[in-house]
C-alpha angles and dihedrals in degrees: 000000000000118000137214130193112202127187119204087026100149097081147001120009094355093054093045088051093048091051093047095053093040090055088054093054100261123143104243129202112205114199126174144139089248101085095175094053091047091052091051093049094048090050094046099083092238092108109050092167108038150104134195147159142174115303126179106192091199088069118065092202089055091051093049091048090051093051092047089050091051094044091054089059096045103038088246096307119140115170097166133025114191107196095199111139111116145145137200142194121202127204144069109334095230093050100050114102109256088230089064091053088050092052091053090053093044095050107028098037111020096031095049090046094050093047091052094048096044091048094050097095092053092046091047094054093047115083112236096005122174136200118201116194120201106234127161145229084251087078089071091071134351108271121220113234087025099058101139095035090050091048090052090056091050084059091050090051092050094046090049093052092048096048091043085069100031098051097040091094087059091054090247116137116210121194141146141218122221112201126182118230108324127209095251135111089268093051091053091056089074123105116260085237088070099039098047092080103013093051131200100252107133123090124214088243089062090055091047089055089050091050089058091045089051092047090053096040137076107233124104093227141013124207107207125220132021095266093050093048090048090049091050092050095046092045090061092053101044125087116244094266090051091049091053092046093052092051091048089054094047094047100040094249 
């Protein structure tokens, strides 16, 4: 039985991904900071072959305990790591509480990095293992009102590209998915100034489907949705002034 370890699995994209792979007969590990929601999910009957426990990706000891817990249920097998846990804060850069900026760095950058590194031994010993990192369309160009979040996703993109090469000799594929704004609690935190043109028209189930596609594919990154792919293509062709102008238009600046 194939196995998947998913962070941020109690809600949104992580939960949709867990459900998708569970329905296909995978053994699924659900890990999240929300212990009560995890307990409810594991008791719901929706995950007949699963395990899970509290995992705070800002704490290395918590990550290591979660992976040890998962490994004890899978005999050390880890076919798919979905590095999904993430947070955002939306607003003017200078007005956002510094603690919120710190949390983005701690979860989206440090947390994702520590999960990947701690999971490496399990991935290495599993033939054909894959890690899918949750990136974002905001890694195409820095997004006003999402400056630190957007920067964190540039980091995710860079790490993914580097490890795609570095881990290839170990038979570990590393890739990412880059969704636009998703219809989740996180997506609805965004300012209407951002959502008025960018829209909130992607469901977490669509991202879960793309995660599976990425896991089975060959590319290092996948922009999701027609508009995002068009933006990514146009961004490569435009001069710098044109790139800035397009982002100003899309974000109401």
